[in-house]
Steps between C-alpha positions, in 0.01 A plus 500: 500500500280372786647752744444782254134405453455476876654846556282654228181341639577615856573850370166506312308386809665764719436770241133406463448493877665840537286652226174363644568603858622852442412796716162663476454866432570710812150649504324162469537245773339160471237429759320172546166467668471279804390145418128459548289190479216495250239236435518409132219318326481324165404818318848653526855371478408139574240461225710258290626290791412134547343580837248733339424255222418234762305737727390841362413626851859451622671789682857539624689746716771673297758767582493834318808726482509810278786714376416867547 
């Protein structure tokens, strides 16, 4: 019974990975923008972080990558 459950779970993992990573449409190719550094303040993504709660003028360099 253990071997059967193991085979079924491996099969489900392989099937889910194959379905998620399928081919894209031939007319649409995925393109990613080049990573660029941005200076992020406490008014954006970091607003709920502990660093911004301690110091509201805190800024950090972050990396931005977009899927086009």
